[in-house]
C-alpha positions in Angstrom: 9.5 -82.4 27.4 12.9 -82.9 26.2 11.9 -81.3 22.5 10.8 -78.4 24.6 13.9 -78.3 26.4 15.3 -78.4 23.0 13.4 -75.9 21.6 14.1 -73.3 24.4 17.8 -74.1 23.7 17.8 -73.1 20.2 16.2 -69.9 20.8 18.7 -69.2 23.8 21.2 -70.0 21.4 19.9 -67.8 18.5 19.2 -64.8 21.2 22.9 -64.8 22.2 24.2 -65.0 18.7 22.2 -61.8 17.7 23.7 -59.7 20.9 27.1 -61.2 19.7 26.9 -60.2 16.4 25.1 -57.1 17.8 28.0 -56.2 19.9 30.5 -57.1 16.9 28.9 -54.4 14.9 30.2 -53.3 12.5 32.8 -55.4 11.2 33.5 -54.3 7.6 32.3 -51.1 6.0 28.7 -49.7 6.0 26.8 -49.3 2.4 24.2 -46.6 1.9 22.6 -47.4 -0.8 20.8 -44.7 -2.9 18.7 -45.0 -5.8 19.8 -41.6 -7.5 22.5 -40.2 -9.2 25.3 -38.1 -7.6 24.9 -34.2 -7.5 21.0 -34.7 -6.2 20.0 -33.9 -2.7 19.8 -37.4 -1.7 23.6 -38.0 -2.3 24.3 -34.8 -0.8 23.0 -35.8 2.6 24.4 -39.1 2.4 27.9 -37.6 2.1 27.2 -35.6 4.5 26.2 -38.0 7.1 28.9 -40.7 6.1 31.4 -38.2 6.5 30.3 -37.5 10.7 29.1 -41.3 10.9 32.4 -43.3 9.9 34.4 -42.2 13.3 31.4 -43.4 15.4 31.3 -46.6 13.8 34.7 -47.1 13.3 34.4 -48.5 9.6 34.1 -46.7 6.4 31.0 -45.7 4.9 30.5 -45.9 1.5 28.2 -44.4 -1.0 26.5 -46.5 -3.6 24.4 -44.4 -5.9 22.1 -46.9 -8.2 20.1 -44.5 -10.1 17.1 -45.8 -12.5 13.7 -46.5 -12.6 12.8 -43.5 -10.6 14.7 -45.1 -7.3 13.4 -48.5 -7.4 16.5 -50.1 -8.5 18.5 -49.1 -5.5 15.5 -49.8 -3.5 15.1 -53.1 -4.8 18.6 -53.6 -3.8 18.7 -52.7 -0.3 15.5 -54.6 0.2 17.3 -58.0 -0.7 20.6 -57.2 1.0 21.7 -59.4 4.0 20.2 -58.2 6.8 23.1 -57.7 8.9 23.1 -54.0 9.2 25.9 -53.1 6.7 23.9 -52.4 4.1 21.3 -49.1 4.7 19.0 -47.7 2.2 18.7 -43.9 2.5 15.2 -43.5 1.0 12.9 -40.8 -0.2 9.2 -40.2 -0.6 10.2 -41.0 -4.2 10.8 -44.9 -4.0 9.1 -45.3 -0.5 5.8 -44.0 -1.3 5.9 -42.8 -5.3 7.1 -46.3 -7.0 4.2 -48.2 -5.3 1.9 -45.1 -6.2 3.2 -45.5 -9.9 3.4 -49.3 -10.8 0.9 -52.0 -10.6 3.4 -54.7 -9.1 6.2 -52.5 -7.4 9.6 -54.8 -7.3 9.4 -54.1 -3.0 7.0 -53.9 -0.4 7.5 -50.5 1.4 5.9 -52.2 4.5 7.5 -55.5 4.6 10.9 -55.5 3.1 12.3 -52.8 5.3 12.6 -52.1 9.3 13.0 -48.1 9.7 16.1 -47.0 11.4 16.3 -43.0 11.7 14.0 -40.3 10.0 16.7 -37.8 8.6 14.6 -35.3 7.4 12.6 -32.7 4.9 14.0 -32.0 1.3 13.4 -28.4 -0.6 12.7 -29.1 -3.7 12.3 -26.4 -6.8 10.4 -25.6 -9.2 12.2 -23.8 -11.9 12.2 -22.7 -15.3 15.1 -21.7 -17.8 15.1 -17.9 -18.5 13.2 -18.0 -22.3 10.3 -19.1 -20.9 7.8 -15.9 -20.5 6.5 -16.9 -17.0 8.4 -15.1 -13.6 5.7 -16.7 -11.4 3.6 -20.2 -11.2 0.7 -18.5 -12.4 2.4 -16.9 -15.4 3.5 -20.3 -16.8 -0.3 -21.9 -16.1 -1.2 -18.6 -18.3 1.5 -19.3 -20.8 1.3 -22.9 -20.9 -2.7 -22.5 -21.5 -1.8 -20.6 -24.4 0.8 -22.8 -26.0 -0.1 -26.3 -25.5 2.2 -28.6 -25.8 5.1 -26.1 -26.3 6.7 -26.7 -22.6 8.9 -29.7 -21.5 9.4 -30.4 -18.0 12.3 -33.1 -17.8 11.1 -35.9 -15.5 14.1 -36.6 -13.6 12.5 -37.9 -10.5 9.2 -39.0 -8.7 8.5 -35.5 -7.3 8.3 -34.0 -10.5 6.2 -36.4 -12.5 3.4 -36.1 -9.4 4.0 -32.4 -9.0 3.3 -31.6 -12.7 0.6 -34.5 -12.9 -1.1 -32.2 -9.7 -0.5 -28.9 -11.7 -1.5 -30.1 -14.9 -4.7 -31.4 -13.5 -5.5 -28.4 -11.5 -4.7 -25.5 -14.1 -5.8 -27.7 -17.3 -2.6 -27.4 -19.3 -0.9 -29.4 -21.4 3.1 -29.9 -20.5 5.1 -32.8 -21.8 7.5 -35.1 -20.0 11.1 -36.3 -21.1 12.3 -38.5 -19.0 15.9 -38.7 -17.4 17.7 -40.7 -15.1 18.3 -37.8 -12.4 18.1 -33.8 -11.7 22.1 -33.5 -12.5 21.3 -34.9 -16.1 18.9 -33.2 -16.7 20.1 -29.7 -15.7 22.7 -29.2 -18.8 19.8 -29.3 -21.2 17.7 -26.9 -19.2 20.5 -24.5 -19.2 20.8 -25.1 -22.6 17.0 -24.6 -23.4 16.3 -27.9 -24.6 13.7 -28.8 -22.1 12.2 -25.9 -20.3 11.2 -26.6 -16.6 12.6 -28.8 -13.6 11.8 -30.3 -10.2 15.0 -31.0 -8.3 17.2 -30.4 -5.1 17.7 -27.0 -3.8 21.3 -27.7 -3.5 21.9 -28.1 -7.1 19.3 -25.5 -8.6 19.8 -22.7 -6.7 23.3 -21.6 -7.6 22.2 -21.0 -11.2 19.0 -19.5 -10.0 21.4 -17.0 -8.3 23.5 -16.4 -11.3 20.3 -15.6 -13.2 20.9 -18.9 -15.4 17.6 -20.7 -14.3 14.3 -18.5 -12.8 12.7 -20.4 -9.1 8.6 -20.4 -9.8 8.2 -22.1 -6.6 9.1 -24.8 -3.6 8.1 -27.9 -3.0 7.7 -27.5 0.7 5.4 -27.2 3.7 6.7 -23.6 4.4 9.4 -21.4 2.5 12.9 -22.9 2.5 15.8 -21.1 4.5 18.2 -21.1 1.4 15.9 -19.4 -0.9 12.8 -18.1 1.7 11.9 -15.3 -1.3 10.4 -18.1 -3.7 6.8 -18.7 -2.5 5.7 -22.2 -1.8 3.4 -24.4 -4.5 0.3 -24.0 -2.5 1.1 -20.0 -2.4 2.0 -19.9 -5.9 -1.5 -21.4 -6.8 -1.5 -24.9 -6.6 -4.4 -25.8 -3.3 -4.3 -29.3 -1.7 -0.7 -30.0 -2.6 0.7 -33.3 -1.0 4.1 -33.6 -2.4 6.9 -33.3 -0.2 10.8 -34.8 0.2 11.7 -36.4 2.7 14.9 -38.8 3.6 14.8 -41.7 6.0 17.2 -44.5 6.7 15.6 -47.7 6.5 17.7 -51.7 6.5 16.5 -54.9 5.3 14.0 -56.6 6.8 14.8 -58.7 9.8 18.1 -56.9 10.7 18.4 -57.7 14.3 16.9 -54.9 16.8 20.5 -54.3 18.4 22.1 -53.0 15.5 18.9 -51.2 14.2 19.1 -49.3 17.8 22.6 -48.7 17.6 22.5 -47.3 14.1 19.5 -45.3 15.2 21.3 -43.7 18.1 24.6 -43.1 16.4 23.5 -41.0 13.2 20.7 -39.0 15.4 23.7 -37.9 17.1 25.3 -37.1 14.0 21.7 -35.0 13.5 22.6 -32.8 16.1 26.1 -31.9 15.4 25.9 -28.1 14.5 28.3 -28.3 12.0 26.1 -30.9 10.4 22.9 -28.7 10.6 25.0 -25.9 8.8 25.7 -27.8 6.1 21.9 -29.5 5.7 21.1 -25.8 5.7 23.2 -25.1 2.7 21.0 -27.9 0.4 17.7 -27.0 1.8 17.4 -30.0 4.4 15.2 -29.6 7.2 16.0 -31.6 10.1 12.9 -33.1 12.8 10.4 -35.5 12.4 8.6 -38.8 12.7 10.5 -41.5 15.6 11.6 -44.5 14.6 9.0 -46.2 16.2 6.1 -43.7 14.2 8.2 -44.3 11.0 5.7 -47.2 10.1 2.9 -45.2 10.4 4.3 -42.2 8.6 5.0 -44.0 5.5 1.7 -45.4 5.4 0.2 -42.0 5.5 3.1 -41.3 2.8 1.6 -44.6 0.5 -1.7 -43.1 0.9 -0.8 -39.4 0.1 1.1 -40.5 -3.0 -1.9 -43.1 -4.0 -4.4 -40.2 -3.9 -2.2 -37.7 -5.6 -1.4 -40.0 -8.6 -5.4 -41.1 -8.8 -6.6 -37.1 -8.2 -4.3 -36.4 -11.1 -5.5 -39.0 -13.7 -2.2 -40.7 -13.8 -2.1 -44.2 -15.5 0.0 -46.9 -13.0 2.6 -48.5 -15.3 
């Protein structure tokens, strides 16, 4: 009987400690870990949210870019961080669903190592070509690639590029070479110079070059036409049926982060996402809010893991 009382006493003390910790949270700056470099859509979204969230939390919100390994380095770091709410991963489909689809032994478990906080929104990605490529549409690009096998080079700067090009190559039977880059921004100079011919990247980064005529937009990787560039057809409209890879963002915390802290973060971030000025900034970078709730996110992640794995299988990709 004494042992039972002791167990309940310990449980009560732990519960009280968690409540006190949540009430005091945050006690120092909050860190957003990103698996991608500055300049891309993940970074742009993180900075917009951080600026608006800091006053609500009463602490600075720091952006910690940890690029490399297709987003896996940052995600692994966040998974191993202390579960106290001071480190969050602003994840994308790339590092939550893409990495497990590309690797036999991913460095983290997208379900077990994270707890969902809030879904941010859907990102707009563009497939662009250097103007020297004699193609104004995706169909013309495929025709040119078939006539010139191995001549076109795509900058493989993120998992969506790798998966999308794999799907295009499988669907259209074309030979396009990949050159790896650490991020969209790192690939742009070589794309503008013509050293590489194709890139899939964030609308916020690439659309200004399209408007200037320095790049040509062939398709958007969105479910519907993107608001910043409604004249650009979706990749399904452009001729690739059954396309399943889309960009999205969500916040995750390390597993075992106390529920009261998760609830506070969900409440504060959702309030930020609803602000008109934040919505206006998101429109400029091609990010559309709305999506699964925190309670629905685990099922959404499982669905995405299946979609990316199926896309890799259908495209004949070999696990690394």
